[in-house]
N, C-alpha and C positions, 0 to 999 in steps of 0.2 A: 461410447463410454469415454474414450480418450478426449473427445471434444468437450465433453462435460467437465472433465477434470481440468482441461486447459482454461475453461471459462472461470472455474472456481479459483484457479491459481492466479488468473489475471485480476480477479476481484481482490484477492489477498494482497497482490503486489500493489494495487491502487491504494488499498487501506494502509499499507506500510509507508507508501510515499506520503500519504496525507498525514500520518503520524509524525513523520520526519519533518514535514513542513511546520506542523504545530510546535514541535520541540524547538525548531530553529527560531520561530517567532517568539517563543518563551525565553530562550537564552540569548543574551545580547551578542555573544560570540558565535 
């Protein structure tokens, strides 16, 4: 159960990082 939660959290973190990258590419600063 804990392992499953960790995997979901990992996926969430990856999605957050991807979102941040998109925001960075959108904004010049």
